[in-house]
All heavy atoms as TSV, in Angstrom:
chain	resi	resn	atom	element	x	y	z
A	1	MET	N	N	92.742	119.190	88.941
A	1	MET	CA	C	91.344	118.802	88.831
A	1	MET	C	C	91.060	119.034	87.386
A	1	MET	O	O	91.515	119.849	86.605
A	1	MET	CB	C	90.454	119.797	89.699
A	1	MET	CG	C	90.644	119.603	91.174
A	1	MET	SD	S	89.530	120.436	92.158
A	1	MET	CE	C	89.476	122.010	91.600
A	2	THR	N	N	89.988	118.141	87.011
A	2	THR	CA	C	89.534	118.245	85.692
A	2	THR	C	C	88.248	119.285	85.605
A	2	THR	O	O	87.690	119.658	86.762
A	2	THR	CB	C	88.956	116.974	85.167
A	2	THR	OG1	O	87.886	116.506	85.998
A	2	THR	CG2	C	90.041	115.958	85.224
A	3	LEU	N	N	87.913	119.722	84.473
A	3	LEU	CA	C	86.697	120.691	84.402
A	3	LEU	C	C	85.447	119.944	84.856
A	3	LEU	O	O	84.539	120.545	85.194
A	3	LEU	CB	C	86.616	121.056	82.880
A	3	LEU	CG	C	87.698	121.883	82.395
A	3	LEU	CD1	C	87.462	122.230	80.847
A	3	LEU	CD2	C	87.813	123.286	83.191
A	4	ALA	N	N	85.462	118.587	84.762
A	4	ALA	CA	C	84.363	117.764	85.246
A	4	ALA	C	C	83.936	118.116	86.763
A	4	ALA	O	O	82.861	117.946	87.131
A	4	ALA	CB	C	84.493	116.293	85.009
A	5	ALA	N	N	85.071	118.523	87.479
A	5	ALA	CA	C	84.715	118.827	88.846
A	5	ALA	C	C	83.861	120.051	89.095
A	5	ALA	O	O	83.247	120.299	90.173
A	5	ALA	CB	C	86.082	119.055	89.614
A	6	GLY	N	N	83.691	120.860	87.993
A	6	GLY	CA	C	82.890	122.088	88.057
A	6	GLY	C	C	83.415	123.116	88.897
A	6	GLY	O	O	84.633	123.268	89.190
A	7	ALA	N	N	82.607	124.194	89.162
A	7	ALA	CA	C	83.071	125.281	89.916
A	7	ALA	C	C	83.527	124.888	91.295
A	7	ALA	O	O	82.967	124.001	91.924
A	7	ALA	CB	C	81.974	126.416	89.943
A	8	HIS	N	N	84.590	125.554	91.755
A	8	HIS	CA	C	84.948	125.206	93.112
A	8	HIS	C	C	85.357	126.461	93.849
A	8	HIS	O	O	85.459	127.554	93.353
A	8	HIS	CB	C	86.139	124.209	93.071
A	8	HIS	CG	C	87.309	124.666	92.122
A	8	HIS	ND1	N	88.219	125.681	92.585
A	8	HIS	CD2	C	87.586	124.319	90.898
A	8	HIS	CE1	C	89.064	125.814	91.547
A	8	HIS	NE2	N	88.759	125.068	90.505
A	9	LEU	N	N	85.796	126.261	95.081
A	9	LEU	CA	C	85.975	127.515	96.013
A	9	LEU	C	C	87.247	128.177	95.713
A	9	LEU	O	O	87.449	129.320	96.226
A	9	LEU	CB	C	86.029	126.968	97.466
A	9	LEU	CG	C	84.697	126.454	97.951
A	9	LEU	CD1	C	84.807	125.764	99.323
A	9	LEU	CD2	C	83.551	127.460	97.992
A	10	ALA	N	N	88.085	127.660	94.927
A	10	ALA	CA	C	89.407	128.325	94.636
A	10	ALA	C	C	89.505	128.820	93.078
A	10	ALA	O	O	90.534	129.015	92.645
A	10	ALA	CB	C	90.689	127.506	94.923
A	11	VAL	N	N	88.407	128.948	92.502
A	11	VAL	CA	C	88.339	129.263	91.133
A	11	VAL	C	C	88.896	130.591	90.858
A	11	VAL	O	O	89.354	130.906	89.778
A	11	VAL	CB	C	86.893	129.133	90.546
A	11	VAL	CG1	C	85.969	130.237	91.059
A	11	VAL	CG2	C	86.908	129.113	89.005
A	12	HIS	N	N	88.918	131.441	91.763
A	12	HIS	CA	C	89.421	132.895	91.567
A	12	HIS	C	C	90.919	133.023	91.832
A	12	HIS	O	O	91.352	134.216	91.581
A	12	HIS	CB	C	88.678	133.898	92.436
A	12	HIS	CG	C	87.172	133.958	92.092
A	12	HIS	ND1	N	86.710	134.396	90.855
A	12	HIS	CD2	C	86.093	133.447	92.686
A	12	HIS	CE1	C	85.364	134.385	90.742
A	12	HIS	NE2	N	85.004	133.772	91.889
A	13	GLY	N	N	91.606	132.075	92.353
A	13	GLY	CA	C	93.058	132.297	92.519
A	13	GLY	C	C	93.538	131.202	93.393
A	13	GLY	O	O	92.826	130.493	94.119
A	14	GLY	N	N	94.857	131.213	93.473
A	14	GLY	CA	C	95.539	130.130	94.392
A	14	GLY	C	C	95.719	130.690	95.675
A	14	GLY	O	O	95.604	131.799	96.112
A	15	PHE	N	N	95.914	129.729	96.630
A	15	PHE	CA	C	96.251	129.961	98.017
A	15	PHE	C	C	97.000	128.898	98.707
A	15	PHE	O	O	97.129	127.829	97.955
A	15	PHE	CB	C	94.908	130.190	98.788
A	15	PHE	CG	C	94.060	128.892	99.024
A	15	PHE	CD1	C	94.284	128.043	100.138
A	15	PHE	CD2	C	93.243	128.366	97.995
A	15	PHE	CE1	C	93.629	126.864	100.257
A	15	PHE	CE2	C	92.545	127.156	98.171
A	15	PHE	CZ	C	92.785	126.400	99.341
A	16	ASP	N	N	97.553	129.149	99.810
A	16	ASP	CA	C	98.271	128.115	100.528
A	16	ASP	C	C	98.220	128.480	102.079
A	16	ASP	O	O	98.007	129.533	102.429
A	16	ASP	CB	C	99.839	128.222	100.078
A	16	ASP	CG	C	100.513	126.904	100.331
A	16	ASP	OD1	O	100.024	126.031	101.053
A	16	ASP	OD2	O	101.574	126.769	99.775
A	17	VAL	N	N	98.493	127.455	102.757
A	17	VAL	CA	C	98.618	127.631	104.208
A	17	VAL	C	C	100.119	127.231	104.514
A	17	VAL	O	O	100.545	126.050	104.356
A	17	VAL	CB	C	97.574	126.727	105.061
A	17	VAL	CG1	C	97.902	126.823	106.560
A	17	VAL	CG2	C	96.137	126.982	104.826
A	18	LEU	N	N	100.714	128.238	105.036
A	18	LEU	CA	C	102.137	128.060	105.163
A	18	LEU	C	C	102.407	127.645	106.664
A	18	LEU	O	O	101.820	128.246	107.640
A	18	LEU	CB	C	103.024	129.266	104.933
A	18	LEU	CG	C	102.755	129.908	103.608
A	18	LEU	CD1	C	103.311	131.403	103.576
A	18	LEU	CD2	C	103.319	129.062	102.517
A	19	THR	N	N	103.176	126.600	106.916
A	19	THR	CA	C	103.393	126.091	108.230
A	19	THR	C	C	104.988	126.115	108.425
A	19	THR	O	O	105.679	126.032	107.518
A	19	THR	CB	C	102.858	124.599	108.550
A	19	THR	OG1	O	103.497	123.781	107.512
A	19	THR	CG2	C	101.427	124.541	108.438
A	20	PHE	N	N	105.358	126.346	109.722
A	20	PHE	CA	C	106.746	126.576	110.064
A	20	PHE	C	C	107.219	125.579	111.085
A	20	PHE	O	O	106.426	125.335	112.018
A	20	PHE	CB	C	106.889	128.081	110.548
A	20	PHE	CG	C	106.310	129.110	109.533
A	20	PHE	CD1	C	105.052	129.567	109.693
A	20	PHE	CD2	C	107.086	129.440	108.450
A	20	PHE	CE1	C	104.499	130.483	108.848
A	20	PHE	CE2	C	106.528	130.357	107.571
A	20	PHE	CZ	C	105.325	130.944	107.744
A	21	SER	N	N	108.350	125.146	110.980
A	21	SER	CA	C	108.879	124.051	111.830
A	21	SER	C	C	109.417	124.743	113.180
A	21	SER	O	O	109.585	124.075	114.216
A	21	SER	CB	C	110.167	123.399	111.154
A	21	SER	OG	O	111.095	124.273	110.914
A	22	ASP	N	N	109.533	126.135	113.227
A	22	ASP	CA	C	110.021	126.689	114.442
A	22	ASP	C	C	108.944	127.045	115.481
A	22	ASP	O	O	109.256	127.666	116.470
A	22	ASP	CB	C	110.932	127.894	114.065
A	22	ASP	CG	C	110.104	129.031	113.459
A	22	ASP	OD1	O	108.861	128.708	113.226
A	22	ASP	OD2	O	110.699	130.043	113.109
A	23	GLY	N	N	107.733	126.557	115.167
A	23	GLY	CA	C	106.703	126.828	116.112
A	23	GLY	C	C	105.795	128.007	115.860
A	23	GLY	O	O	104.977	128.216	116.677
A	24	ASP	N	N	106.280	128.840	114.871
A	24	ASP	CA	C	105.447	129.987	114.540
A	24	ASP	C	C	104.115	129.546	114.086
A	24	ASP	O	O	103.946	128.398	113.498
A	24	ASP	CB	C	106.145	130.852	113.560
A	24	ASP	CG	C	107.314	131.599	114.058
A	24	ASP	OD1	O	107.372	131.921	115.185
A	24	ASP	OD2	O	108.204	132.050	113.252
A	25	PRO	N	N	102.968	130.323	114.358
A	25	PRO	CA	C	101.671	129.940	113.921
A	25	PRO	C	C	101.553	129.977	112.340
A	25	PRO	O	O	102.450	130.588	111.671
A	25	PRO	CB	C	100.795	131.002	114.409
A	25	PRO	CG	C	101.643	132.133	114.786
A	25	PRO	CD	C	103.060	131.628	115.046
A	26	PRO	N	N	100.697	129.168	111.746
A	26	PRO	CA	C	100.560	129.064	110.302
A	26	PRO	C	C	100.132	130.388	109.792
A	26	PRO	O	O	99.547	131.177	110.475
A	26	PRO	CB	C	99.550	127.991	110.188
A	26	PRO	CG	C	98.813	127.806	111.368
A	26	PRO	CD	C	99.757	128.319	112.447
A	27	LEU	N	N	100.401	130.554	108.520
A	27	LEU	CA	C	100.116	131.816	107.777
A	27	LEU	C	C	99.332	131.485	106.542
A	27	LEU	O	O	99.723	130.635	105.756
A	27	LEU	CB	C	101.349	132.551	107.536
A	27	LEU	CG	C	101.249	133.889	106.745
A	27	LEU	CD1	C	100.618	134.930	107.708
A	27	LEU	CD2	C	102.622	134.342	106.382
A	28	GLY	N	N	98.264	132.141	106.254
A	28	GLY	CA	C	97.429	131.958	104.960
A	28	GLY	C	C	98.036	132.815	103.888
A	28	GLY	O	O	98.271	134.116	104.247
A	29	TYR	N	N	98.100	132.329	102.741
A	29	TYR	CA	C	98.605	133.255	101.602
A	29	TYR	C	C	97.547	133.021	100.468
A	29	TYR	O	O	97.273	131.972	100.068
A	29	TYR	CB	C	99.936	132.732	101.275
A	29	TYR	CG	C	100.450	133.331	99.942
A	29	TYR	CD1	C	100.994	134.645	99.912
A	29	TYR	CD2	C	100.335	132.693	98.716
A	29	TYR	CE1	C	101.377	135.245	98.698
A	29	TYR	CE2	C	100.883	133.192	97.519
A	29	TYR	CZ	C	101.293	134.538	97.468
A	29	TYR	OH	O	101.769	135.068	96.371
A	30	ILE	N	N	97.103	134.185	100.062
A	30	ILE	CA	C	96.025	134.093	98.881
A	30	ILE	C	C	96.510	135.030	97.776
A	30	ILE	O	O	96.919	136.170	98.061
A	30	ILE	CB	C	94.686	134.551	99.460
A	30	ILE	CG1	C	94.184	133.633	100.545
A	30	ILE	CG2	C	93.689	134.593	98.263
A	30	ILE	CD1	C	92.884	134.180	101.144
A	31	GLU	N	N	96.554	134.436	96.522
A	31	GLU	CA	C	96.698	135.407	95.396
A	31	GLU	C	C	95.430	135.919	94.870
A	31	GLU	O	O	94.434	135.148	94.747
A	31	GLU	CB	C	97.434	134.576	94.288
A	31	GLU	CG	C	98.755	133.992	94.667
A	31	GLU	CD	C	99.352	133.026	93.596
A	31	GLU	OE1	O	98.559	132.676	92.574
A	31	GLU	OE2	O	100.325	132.506	93.768
A	32	THR	N	N	95.401	137.225	94.638
A	32	THR	CA	C	94.242	137.858	94.058
A	32	THR	C	C	94.571	138.783	92.879
A	32	THR	O	O	95.868	138.871	92.638
A	32	THR	CB	C	93.504	138.859	95.109
A	32	THR	OG1	O	94.325	139.987	95.268
A	32	THR	CG2	C	93.261	138.099	96.435
A	33	LEU	N	N	93.654	139.155	92.113
A	33	LEU	CA	C	93.938	140.120	91.095
A	33	LEU	C	C	94.595	141.496	91.482
A	33	LEU	O	O	95.323	142.115	90.740
A	33	LEU	CB	C	92.615	140.407	90.243
A	33	LEU	CG	C	92.094	139.252	89.506
A	33	LEU	CD1	C	90.745	139.614	88.902
A	33	LEU	CD2	C	93.021	138.727	88.393
A	34	ALA	N	N	94.410	141.793	92.789
A	34	ALA	CA	C	94.788	142.946	93.338
A	34	ALA	C	C	96.154	142.901	94.084
A	34	ALA	O	O	96.737	143.790	94.504
A	34	ALA	CB	C	93.783	143.579	94.298
A	35	GLY	N	N	96.590	141.696	94.225
A	35	GLY	CA	C	97.958	141.371	94.870
A	35	GLY	C	C	97.743	140.174	95.805
A	35	GLY	O	O	96.802	139.365	95.757
A	36	GLU	N	N	98.766	140.039	96.798
A	36	GLU	CA	C	98.676	138.960	97.710
A	36	GLU	C	C	98.134	139.381	99.044
A	36	GLU	O	O	98.185	140.525	99.438
A	36	GLU	CB	C	100.062	138.467	97.942
A	36	GLU	CG	C	100.846	138.039	96.657
A	36	GLU	CD	C	101.488	139.188	95.958
A	36	GLU	OE1	O	101.797	140.238	96.580
A	36	GLU	OE2	O	101.664	138.895	94.830
A	37	LEU	N	N	97.455	138.435	99.662
A	37	LEU	CA	C	96.925	138.655	101.000
A	37	LEU	C	C	97.616	137.566	101.961
A	37	LEU	O	O	97.720	136.514	101.615
A	37	LEU	CB	C	95.398	138.483	101.049
A	37	LEU	CG	C	94.517	139.482	100.321
A	37	LEU	CD1	C	93.054	138.886	100.316
A	37	LEU	CD2	C	94.569	140.862	100.889
A	38	PHE	N	N	97.928	138.065	103.162
A	38	PHE	CA	C	98.391	137.204	104.215
A	38	PHE	C	C	97.349	137.244	105.444
A	38	PHE	O	O	96.996	138.200	105.897
A	38	PHE	CB	C	99.703	137.685	104.636
A	38	PHE	CG	C	100.803	137.489	103.647
A	38	PHE	CD1	C	101.152	138.613	102.824
A	38	PHE	CD2	C	101.472	136.305	103.465
A	38	PHE	CE1	C	102.151	138.459	101.827
A	38	PHE	CE2	C	102.442	136.132	102.488
A	38	PHE	CZ	C	102.782	137.207	101.664
A	39	LEU	N	N	96.964	135.966	105.785
A	39	LEU	CA	C	95.993	135.802	106.802
A	39	LEU	C	C	96.618	135.117	108.035
A	39	LEU	O	O	97.350	134.180	107.799
A	39	LEU	CB	C	94.856	135.016	106.282
A	39	LEU	CG	C	94.225	135.475	104.888
A	39	LEU	CD1	C	93.144	134.547	104.530
A	39	LEU	CD2	C	93.623	136.831	105.185
A	40	GLU	N	N	96.237	135.600	109.195
A	40	GLU	CA	C	96.809	135.150	110.339
A	40	GLU	C	C	95.846	134.543	111.359
A	40	GLU	O	O	96.308	133.691	112.189
A	40	GLU	CB	C	97.625	136.251	111.098
A	40	GLU	CG	C	98.749	136.845	110.207
A	40	GLU	CD	C	99.528	137.867	110.862
A	40	GLU	OE1	O	99.408	138.036	112.201
A	40	GLU	OE2	O	100.178	138.726	110.227
A	41	SER	N	N	94.626	134.898	111.409
A	41	SER	CA	C	93.711	134.451	112.472
A	41	SER	C	C	93.417	132.920	112.309
A	41	SER	O	O	93.362	132.377	111.343
A	41	SER	CB	C	92.495	135.303	112.487
A	41	SER	OG	O	91.559	134.724	111.413
A	42	PRO	N	N	93.269	132.311	113.446
A	42	PRO	CA	C	92.903	130.898	113.501
A	42	PRO	C	C	91.729	130.563	112.661
A	42	PRO	O	O	91.593	129.625	111.967
A	42	PRO	CB	C	92.735	130.496	114.895
A	42	PRO	CG	C	93.604	131.438	115.640
A	42	PRO	CD	C	93.538	132.808	114.894
A	43	GLU	N	N	90.717	131.463	112.700
A	43	GLU	CA	C	89.496	131.253	111.996
A	43	GLU	C	C	89.748	131.259	110.356
A	43	GLU	O	O	89.326	130.346	109.671
A	43	GLU	CB	C	88.417	132.264	112.327
A	43	GLU	CG	C	87.144	132.187	111.487
A	43	GLU	CD	C	86.139	133.210	111.808
A	43	GLU	OE1	O	86.082	133.635	112.983
A	43	GLU	OE2	O	85.389	133.531	110.974
A	44	GLU	N	N	90.530	132.222	109.975
A	44	GLU	CA	C	90.966	132.269	108.592
A	44	GLU	C	C	91.777	131.063	108.178
A	44	GLU	O	O	91.566	130.564	107.071
A	44	GLU	CB	C	91.731	133.504	108.310
A	44	GLU	CG	C	90.894	134.813	108.445
A	44	GLU	CD	C	91.782	136.111	108.594
A	44	GLU	OE1	O	92.892	136.104	108.967
A	44	GLU	OE2	O	91.299	137.163	108.140
A	45	ILE	N	N	92.642	130.578	108.957
A	45	ILE	CA	C	93.459	129.362	108.623
A	45	ILE	C	C	92.619	128.240	108.596
A	45	ILE	O	O	92.647	127.319	107.643
A	45	ILE	CB	C	94.568	129.208	109.709
A	45	ILE	CG1	C	95.373	130.399	109.854
A	45	ILE	CG2	C	95.341	127.932	109.353
A	45	ILE	CD1	C	96.124	130.795	108.429
A	46	ARG	N	N	91.564	128.058	109.467
A	46	ARG	CA	C	90.652	126.935	109.449
A	46	ARG	C	C	89.839	127.011	108.190
A	46	ARG	O	O	89.663	125.919	107.568
A	46	ARG	CB	C	89.790	126.892	110.584
A	46	ARG	CG	C	90.349	126.340	111.827
A	46	ARG	CD	C	89.200	126.066	112.928
A	46	ARG	NE	N	88.624	127.367	113.444
A	46	ARG	CZ	C	89.079	128.187	114.390
A	46	ARG	NH1	N	90.310	127.902	114.848
A	46	ARG	NH2	N	88.564	129.152	114.721
A	47	ARG	N	N	89.365	128.190	107.738
A	47	ARG	CA	C	88.654	128.295	106.494
A	47	ARG	C	C	89.432	127.825	105.338
A	47	ARG	O	O	89.034	127.108	104.421
A	47	ARG	CB	C	88.178	129.670	106.261
A	47	ARG	CG	C	87.164	129.928	105.204
A	47	ARG	CD	C	86.580	131.304	105.075
A	47	ARG	NE	N	86.159	131.785	106.355
A	47	ARG	CZ	C	86.553	133.057	106.765
A	47	ARG	NH1	N	87.312	133.841	106.105
A	47	ARG	NH2	N	86.123	133.439	107.911
A	48	LEU	N	N	90.663	128.303	105.227
A	48	LEU	CA	C	91.605	127.929	104.050
A	48	LEU	C	C	91.758	126.430	104.087
A	48	LEU	O	O	91.849	125.758	103.051
A	48	LEU	CB	C	92.889	128.632	104.029
A	48	LEU	CG	C	92.885	130.132	103.789
A	48	LEU	CD1	C	94.189	130.707	103.897
A	48	LEU	CD2	C	92.246	130.351	102.402
A	49	THR	N	N	92.027	125.884	105.352
A	49	THR	CA	C	92.329	124.477	105.376
A	49	THR	C	C	91.064	123.619	105.004
A	49	THR	O	O	91.144	122.636	104.322
A	49	THR	CB	C	92.734	124.145	106.903
A	49	THR	OG1	O	93.892	124.833	107.171
A	49	THR	CG2	C	93.030	122.575	107.005
A	50	GLY	N	N	89.865	124.122	105.342
A	50	GLY	CA	C	88.642	123.454	104.887
A	50	GLY	C	C	88.400	123.459	103.409
A	50	GLY	O	O	88.016	122.494	102.782
A	51	VAL	N	N	88.735	124.665	102.756
A	51	VAL	CA	C	88.651	124.712	101.264
A	51	VAL	C	C	89.666	123.744	100.677
A	51	VAL	O	O	89.293	123.053	99.718
A	51	VAL	CB	C	88.943	126.183	100.917
A	51	VAL	CG1	C	89.126	126.297	99.307
A	51	VAL	CG2	C	87.819	127.131	101.389
A	52	PHE	N	N	90.887	123.616	101.226
A	52	PHE	CA	C	91.865	122.770	100.654
A	52	PHE	C	C	91.417	121.320	100.725
A	52	PHE	O	O	91.493	120.570	99.758
A	52	PHE	CB	C	93.183	122.900	101.407
A	52	PHE	CG	C	94.278	122.010	100.758
A	52	PHE	CD1	C	94.839	122.439	99.535
A	52	PHE	CD2	C	94.723	120.950	101.407
A	52	PHE	CE1	C	95.846	121.612	99.058
A	52	PHE	CE2	C	95.768	120.098	100.851
A	52	PHE	CZ	C	96.264	120.510	99.739
A	53	GLU	N	N	90.822	120.943	101.965
A	53	GLU	CA	C	90.332	119.585	102.000
A	53	GLU	C	C	89.213	119.250	100.998
A	53	GLU	O	O	89.163	118.161	100.481
A	53	GLU	CB	C	89.904	119.352	103.469
A	53	GLU	CG	C	91.078	119.263	104.464
A	53	GLU	CD	C	90.676	119.276	105.868
A	53	GLU	OE1	O	89.443	119.387	106.229
A	53	GLU	OE2	O	91.647	119.120	106.724
A	54	HIS	N	N	88.332	120.284	100.830
A	54	HIS	CA	C	87.212	120.133	99.852
A	54	HIS	C	C	87.846	119.927	98.427
A	54	HIS	O	O	87.400	119.072	97.735
A	54	HIS	CB	C	86.368	121.383	99.948
A	54	HIS	CG	C	85.279	121.258	98.857
A	54	HIS	ND1	N	84.201	120.438	98.974
A	54	HIS	CD2	C	85.063	121.932	97.733
A	54	HIS	CE1	C	83.392	120.622	97.888
A	54	HIS	NE2	N	83.951	121.554	97.122
A	55	LEU	N	N	88.865	120.721	98.029
A	55	LEU	CA	C	89.467	120.621	96.823
A	55	LEU	C	C	90.067	119.179	96.617
A	55	LEU	O	O	89.978	118.570	95.611
A	55	LEU	CB	C	90.533	121.711	96.556
A	55	LEU	CG	C	90.082	123.121	96.450
A	55	LEU	CD1	C	91.214	124.082	96.460
A	55	LEU	CD2	C	89.136	123.254	95.277
A	56	LEU	N	N	90.688	118.669	97.726
A	56	LEU	CA	C	91.283	117.311	97.655
A	56	LEU	C	C	90.281	116.262	97.302
A	56	LEU	O	O	90.404	115.355	96.565
A	56	LEU	CB	C	91.968	117.009	98.939
A	56	LEU	CG	C	93.407	117.580	99.175
A	56	LEU	CD1	C	93.882	117.120	100.611
A	56	LEU	CD2	C	94.404	117.040	98.054
A	57	SER	N	N	89.107	116.494	97.913
A	57	SER	CA	C	87.946	115.594	97.646
A	57	SER	C	C	87.486	115.525	96.230
A	57	SER	O	O	86.934	114.578	95.708
A	57	SER	CB	C	86.814	115.742	98.531
A	57	SER	OG	O	85.945	116.903	98.230
A	58	LEU	N	N	87.678	116.667	95.440
A	58	LEU	CA	C	87.273	116.898	94.051
A	58	LEU	C	C	88.456	116.368	93.007
A	58	LEU	O	O	88.041	116.105	91.935
A	58	LEU	CB	C	86.960	118.271	93.769
A	58	LEU	CG	C	85.822	118.937	94.514
A	58	LEU	CD1	C	85.657	120.465	94.170
A	58	LEU	CD2	C	84.487	118.185	94.179
A	59	ALA	N	N	89.691	116.416	93.605
A	59	ALA	CA	C	90.691	116.217	92.680
A	59	ALA	C	C	90.924	114.681	92.310
A	59	ALA	O	O	90.413	113.832	92.966
A	59	ALA	CB	C	92.038	116.671	93.242
A	60	LEU	N	N	91.457	114.395	91.163
A	60	LEU	CA	C	91.875	113.135	90.794
A	60	LEU	C	C	93.040	112.578	91.791
A	60	LEU	O	O	93.756	113.339	92.208
A	60	LEU	CB	C	92.350	113.129	89.405
A	60	LEU	CG	C	91.358	113.477	88.177
A	60	LEU	CD1	C	92.096	113.560	86.890
A	60	LEU	CD2	C	90.188	112.561	88.222
A	61	SER	N	N	93.054	111.347	91.786
A	61	SER	CA	C	94.110	110.704	92.557
A	61	SER	C	C	95.390	110.825	91.698
A	61	SER	O	O	95.285	111.073	90.514
A	61	SER	CB	C	93.899	109.109	92.882
A	61	SER	OG	O	93.980	108.525	91.638
A	62	PRO	N	N	96.627	110.634	92.447
A	62	PRO	CA	C	97.839	110.692	91.536
A	62	PRO	C	C	97.772	109.720	90.441
A	62	PRO	O	O	98.265	110.041	89.326
A	62	PRO	CB	C	98.909	110.330	92.611
A	62	PRO	CG	C	98.315	110.845	93.832
A	62	PRO	CD	C	96.879	110.590	93.758
A	63	ARG	N	N	97.270	108.523	90.718
A	63	ARG	CA	C	97.198	107.523	89.612
A	63	ARG	C	C	96.175	107.903	88.498
A	63	ARG	O	O	96.534	107.831	87.314
A	63	ARG	CB	C	96.662	106.139	90.204
A	63	ARG	CG	C	96.664	105.017	89.129
A	63	ARG	CD	C	96.399	103.769	89.867
A	63	ARG	NE	N	97.547	103.474	90.710
A	63	ARG	CZ	C	98.045	102.303	90.815
A	63	ARG	NH1	N	97.480	101.208	90.302
A	63	ARG	NH2	N	99.126	102.160	91.617
A	64	GLU	N	N	95.096	108.435	88.793
A	64	GLU	CA	C	94.083	108.997	87.826
A	64	GLU	C	C	94.671	110.154	87.070
A	64	GLU	O	O	94.586	110.288	85.820
A	64	GLU	CB	C	92.847	109.299	88.521
A	64	GLU	CG	C	92.069	108.167	89.048
A	64	GLU	CD	C	90.967	108.630	90.009
A	64	GLU	OE1	O	91.131	109.641	90.687
A	64	GLU	OE2	O	89.871	108.017	90.070
A	65	SER	N	N	95.493	111.013	87.804
A	65	SER	CA	C	96.082	112.138	87.064
A	65	SER	C	C	97.108	111.772	86.083
A	65	SER	O	O	97.151	112.145	84.877
A	65	SER	CB	C	96.749	113.017	88.064
A	65	SER	OG	O	95.794	113.707	88.975
A	66	THR	N	N	97.856	110.668	86.427
A	66	THR	CA	C	98.951	110.243	85.568
A	66	THR	C	C	98.288	109.526	84.283
A	66	THR	O	O	98.676	109.790	83.193
A	66	THR	CB	C	99.829	109.116	86.205
A	66	THR	OG1	O	100.471	109.658	87.447
A	66	THR	CG2	C	100.732	108.502	85.318
A	67	ARG	N	N	97.184	108.792	84.545
A	67	ARG	CA	C	96.511	108.112	83.415
A	67	ARG	C	C	95.986	109.314	82.381
A	67	ARG	O	O	95.976	109.159	81.208
A	67	ARG	CB	C	95.320	107.281	83.934
A	67	ARG	CG	C	94.771	106.418	82.761
A	67	ARG	CD	C	93.518	105.687	83.259
A	67	ARG	NE	N	92.340	106.668	83.226
A	67	ARG	CZ	C	91.661	107.073	84.271
A	67	ARG	NH1	N	91.967	106.656	85.479
A	67	ARG	NH2	N	90.657	107.803	84.112
A	68	LEU	N	N	95.352	110.269	83.038
A	68	LEU	CA	C	94.698	111.418	82.258
A	68	LEU	C	C	95.917	112.118	81.421
A	68	LEU	O	O	95.664	112.382	80.211
A	68	LEU	CB	C	93.963	112.365	83.100
A	68	LEU	CG	C	93.384	113.464	82.445
A	68	LEU	CD1	C	92.263	113.076	81.429
A	68	LEU	CD2	C	92.836	114.576	83.462
A	69	ILE	N	N	96.916	112.335	82.094
A	69	ILE	CA	C	97.955	113.061	81.364
A	69	ILE	C	C	98.545	112.195	80.197
A	69	ILE	O	O	98.798	112.684	79.077
A	69	ILE	CB	C	99.185	113.467	82.323
A	69	ILE	CG1	C	98.662	114.562	83.209
A	69	ILE	CG2	C	100.371	113.910	81.525
A	69	ILE	CD1	C	99.581	114.773	84.438
A	70	GLN	N	N	98.628	110.918	80.447
A	70	GLN	CA	C	99.200	110.000	79.429
A	70	GLN	C	C	98.107	109.867	78.261
A	70	GLN	O	O	98.473	110.006	77.105
A	70	GLN	CB	C	99.419	108.575	79.971
A	70	GLN	CG	C	100.036	107.598	78.983
A	70	GLN	CD	C	101.407	108.152	78.520
A	70	GLN	OE1	O	102.222	108.432	79.245
A	70	GLN	NE2	N	101.667	108.044	77.281
A	71	GLU	N	N	96.880	109.858	78.607
A	71	GLU	CA	C	95.802	109.887	77.519
A	71	GLU	C	C	95.876	111.130	76.634
A	71	GLU	O	O	95.782	111.131	75.450
A	71	GLU	CB	C	94.385	109.717	78.188
A	71	GLU	CG	C	94.133	108.342	78.678
A	71	GLU	CD	C	92.803	108.388	79.411
A	71	GLU	OE1	O	92.141	109.410	79.540
A	71	GLU	OE2	O	92.471	107.222	80.065
A	72	LYS	N	N	96.055	112.280	77.236
A	72	LYS	CA	C	96.072	113.589	76.639
A	72	LYS	C	C	97.399	113.505	75.771
A	72	LYS	O	O	97.348	114.039	74.555
A	72	LYS	CB	C	96.098	114.705	77.578
A	72	LYS	CG	C	94.870	114.854	78.379
A	72	LYS	CD	C	93.718	115.097	77.562
A	72	LYS	CE	C	92.425	115.334	78.336
A	72	LYS	NZ	N	91.255	115.442	77.543
A	73	LYS	N	N	98.554	113.064	76.364
A	73	LYS	CA	C	99.731	113.043	75.551
A	73	LYS	C	C	99.672	112.123	74.290
A	73	LYS	O	O	100.071	112.541	73.285
A	73	LYS	CB	C	100.908	112.579	76.422
A	73	LYS	CG	C	102.141	112.477	75.844
A	73	LYS	CD	C	103.238	111.858	76.689
A	73	LYS	CE	C	104.415	111.453	76.041
A	73	LYS	NZ	N	105.258	110.514	76.777
A	74	ASP	N	N	99.086	110.999	74.499
A	74	ASP	CA	C	98.834	110.072	73.393
A	74	ASP	C	C	97.901	110.604	72.330
A	74	ASP	O	O	98.128	110.335	71.148
A	74	ASP	CB	C	98.261	108.795	73.885
A	74	ASP	CG	C	99.122	107.976	74.750
A	74	ASP	OD1	O	100.431	108.279	74.753
A	74	ASP	OD2	O	98.736	107.031	75.435
A	75	GLY	N	N	96.983	111.453	72.625
A	75	GLY	CA	C	96.103	112.057	71.756
A	75	GLY	C	C	96.720	113.234	70.921
A	75	GLY	O	O	96.087	113.565	69.885
A	76	LEU	N	N	97.866	113.756	71.373
A	76	LEU	CA	C	98.485	114.708	70.597
A	76	LEU	C	C	99.371	114.129	69.288
A	76	LEU	O	O	99.677	114.910	68.509
A	76	LEU	CB	C	99.534	115.613	71.530
A	76	LEU	CG	C	98.958	116.237	72.648
A	76	LEU	CD1	C	100.018	116.960	73.429
A	76	LEU	CD2	C	98.023	117.394	72.033
A	77	GLY	N	N	99.783	112.869	69.500
A	77	GLY	CA	C	100.766	112.440	68.437
A	77	GLY	C	C	99.999	111.668	67.374
A	77	GLY	O	O	100.174	111.343	66.391
């Protein structure tokens, strides 16, 4: 995401929703300044999934990201 996207729900650290092929329920993983958190409840997983979908709506597309990276690279030389 670019700075133009402004403040967002993951500004304080990274997170992921881990899914497993063996049928185990998903697991939320959050990085914090104090360490890692693992979340298991369906409500917590829904919240993380919602945040991720919101971040996707703010992010550049792969094509736009490539263009921006190329522009920045061209500006260095």
